[in-house]
C-alpha positions, 0 to 999 in steps of 0.5 A: 770897517765895522766894529772893534776887533783885535788881530794877533797871530803868534805863529812864525812862518819860514817860507821858501825852498831853503826854509827847512834849515830853520827847523833845527834853530826853532827846536832849540827853544824846546825840551829834548823829546819830540813827537814826530807825526806824519801820515802815510809813506809819501814823506819817505818816498820823496825824501822829506822824512830824511831831511826832517830827521837830519834837522832833528838830529842837528838839534840833538832831539830824541824822536818818538814817531807816530804815523798813519794820520789819515785825511779827515783824522778821527777822534780815535786817532787823536786819542791814540796820539794823546796817550802816546804824548802823555805817556812819553811826556813829550816836550814838542809835537812836530807835524810833517804833512798837509792840513789834516796832519796839522789839524791832528797835532793841535787836537793831540796837544790839547787833549793829551793832558785832559782827563775827560772825554775830549770829543764831548768837552771840546768838539761838542760843548766847546769848553775852554782848554784849561789843561796843559798844552804841548807846543806844536810846529809843522813842516807843511807839504800841501797847500789848502787848509791854512792850518799852519797859521791858525788855531783850528782843528777839524776832527771826525767821529765815524761813530756819530757821523760828525765832522767838528772843529775846535780852536785850540792854539796856533803852531808856534812856527811853520815851515813852508817850502813850496817844493814839498807841494810837488809831491801832492797828486793832482786830485789833492792839489786841486782840492786844496786850491778850492779849499783856499778859494772857499775860505776866502769866499766864506769871509768875502760874501758877507757884509755891505760896508766898504771893508779893506778886508774885502779888497785883500780878499779880491787880490788873493782870489785873483792871484789864486786863479792865475797860479792855479792855471799855471800849476795845472800846466806845470805842477812844478812851476815854483812861482805858481806853487809858492803863490798858492801856498802863500795865499792859502796861509793868508786866506785863513789866518784871520786877517781877512775876517777882521771887521766882518761877519762871515758865512762858512755855510759851504763848509758846514755842508761840505763837512756834513757830507764828509762826515758820512762819506770821508770824501776829500774836503775840497771836493765836497765843498765844490759840490755843495757850493754850486747849488748854495750860491745859486740859492743865495742869488735867489734869496738875497739882494745883498748877495746879488750885489756882492756877487756882482762885485766879485764878477766884475773885479775877480772874474772880469765880467764886463758889466755894460748893458747887463742887470746886477743879477745877470752880471752876478750869474755870469760871474758865478758861471765863470767861477764854475768853469774855472772849477771844471778846469781844475777837475773838481767834483760837481756833485756829492754823488762823486764824493760817495753820497747817496740819496738815502744819506741826505737826512742824516747829512742835514742833521749833521750840518750846523746852520750859520748865521753870519752870511746873507741868508740863514738857511732853514733845515729844509733848505739845507736838505734842498741844497744837498739834494740839488748837489747829488 
């Protein structure tokens, strides 16, 4: 392991099919006024809303509701929530939903008591949060983003065609009941699964040292592959869905990036696509990762070596009689076959992109420095074109 680092994660997790019973106990530590935030009507259709409200009643809380949080939440929606939270002087924000909802409540919590332009201050200028923070917690209904145990909030501006992130603060607690993920349609379920895989790969595909974090990452990927196939066969396989949910949390709570550089170029490319198309996150990642990983194998011997290890350890490629490059490519092909099993998008065209949008997407795509190869802008354009 290289460098000096600190690991601290302040989020309390309650996991399992009876985990919601901890909600009223957790909320006793906060003031009386709760802002309850959720997306569309699915939590009401599937009874999750009623279960949450029963816990809030048990805790004796006054509830103010804010619904309509969309996938890829916008800065305009954040400002709506921030105004409501400030006007009502809420003591706590509780998000019920997937990663978009959890990202959203962090942004609202950090923006409510900021008097300036939070889009410019946080998401564009990355200035420190010095204003009052409203504590947040979540009841998770979808596995994928890992937002339940990290500080990151990803927010979109349709006006600027940008999808940006800022690290606010972690949720104080998160409720993870794998049965709640049964309510997610297959298209969203598989997008979440690939988001998990991509989070792990962004941290795994870097560095050349013998790093404990990489061994943990390999175990998480192997578990995810097995569980994803079981969940495809039976979406209500509790063992599979619980493993997927737990893997999602550990994929992005900063554990496996300790002592490492990290890449994140797939996410930058995918978010640039979504900034113009509003497409589902995991599907944009799957579409751009195919040509990006091929480019890495062309440009970097270190990438070939790491992909070779990935192929053997995770994808169970037999190395005998093959060159390192052949092993690496066979592993990549096995990964792409698994992606096809899941039914993920193969192209950004499927995500709503057109050739006319490529230059704008390239402008919206930050270039990361931590991976095996740093793209030029022309190479960003080439990867996006190859993703069409």
